[in-house]
N, C-alpha and C positions, 0 to 999 in steps of 0.2 A: 504494500500500500504506500509506504513511504517512497519507494522507487517511482511509482506512477506520479506521485505529487511532484517530485523533482523533475520528472519527464515533462509534465505539463508546464511547470514553471520555466524550464529550459526552452520549451517550445514557445511560450509566451514571450520570453526575452528575445528569442531568435526572431519572432514575428515583429516585435517592436524594433529590433535592430535593423530589420529590413525596411519597415514602414517609415521610420523617422527620416532616413536620408531621402526617400522618395517624396515625403511631405515637404521637407526642407527645400528640395530642388524645385518642386512645384511652386512653393511660395517665392523662392528666389526668381523663378521664371516670370511669375506674375508681377513681382516688383520691378524686374528689369524691363518688362514690356510696357509698364506704365511710367518708367523713368524718362525724363526729357532726353531727346536725341540732340546732340550738339554738332553743328556744322560750322566750320570756319570758312570765311570767304575773302576774296580779293578780286576787285573789279575796277575797270576804267571805262570812261565814256568812249563809245565807238561811233556815235552819231547823235543827232538831236533826240534827247529823251531816252537813249538806250545805253546801257552799260553791259560789258561782257567780261567774264573772267572765269574763275574756278571756285567750286565749293568742295570742301573736304569734309566728309561725314563719318559716321560710325564705321569702325574698322578701316579707317584711312581710305575709304572709297572717295575717289576724286571724280567729280562730275563737272561738265561745262555749266556755267551760270550765265543767265541773261536776265537783266531786269529792265522793265519798260515803265517809264513814267506815264500814268494814265490821267493824272490831274494834279494841279497845285494851286495854292494861293498864298500870297505873302501877307504877313502881319509883322511889321517892323523888321527885326533881324531874324525872323523865323519863317521858314517855308513849311506850310502844311501840305504833305504830299501823299499821293496814292500810287502804288506800284504793283505790278505783276512780277513775281519772282518765278522764273523757270529754272529748276534745278535738274539739268539733264532730262532724261525721260522719267525721273523719279517722281517729281511732283510740281504742281503750280500752286503758289500761295499768293493770295491777294492781301496786301499790307497797306496800312495807313499810319502816318506818324508825322514827325517833325524833323527838319534839318535846321540846326542852329547855324546861321551864316557867319557868326563871329567865331565860334569854336570849331565848326566842322563836324560836330557830333550829330548823329542820326539815331533816332529811336522809333521803331515801328512795331505794330502789332496787327495780327489778322488771323487768317485761317487757311488751311490747305483746302483748295477748291477741287483739285483733280489729282489723280494718280495715287501713289502710295501715301498713306497717312491722311487720307481725305477726312475732313472734319476736325483734324487736330489743330490746336491753337499754336500760333507761331509768334515768337518775340525776336526781334532783330535789334542789334546794337552795332553801330558802325562809326568809323572815324575817317574823315577826309585826310589823306596823307600826301596828296600831290594835287594842288589846286590847278596847276597848269594843264594837267591831263584829266582832271576830275576823277581821281582814283580814290577808292574807299576800301577799307579792310575792317573785318569785324566778325561777329558770331550770329548764327541763326539758331534759336532754340525751338525745337518742335516738341510739343507736349502731346503725346498720343491721345486720341479721343478714347473715352471709356467705352467699353463694350456694351 
């Protein structure tokens, strides 16, 4: 009788030892899938209202980047801007925000409209680093949409 008890306990411990890593890995996967995805970008003007460059995303994936100004209005030293961001064939995000003409800082927010991550919120922060060529570098943070 005592042997059976030990056997059951051993089986229970073995079952827990197997289940816990599986549960932890599922939990980590769920957390990872809802974690923000970070993209770094660098782009320069290529024509009126168009900038092109690269975006480097998760796993060091490098994609061509194109941004297109869709509208703007000036308020003093601040431009209120709307852009379409095309990140390779991965996604299109529609973003709105501001460009501070004194500091060169850009901050925009919006949503992925097409492609991977559709419905995800997007936050972009950039900085003008070459005013002669209108070049910007910064980050794009994609917050995956909840299921």
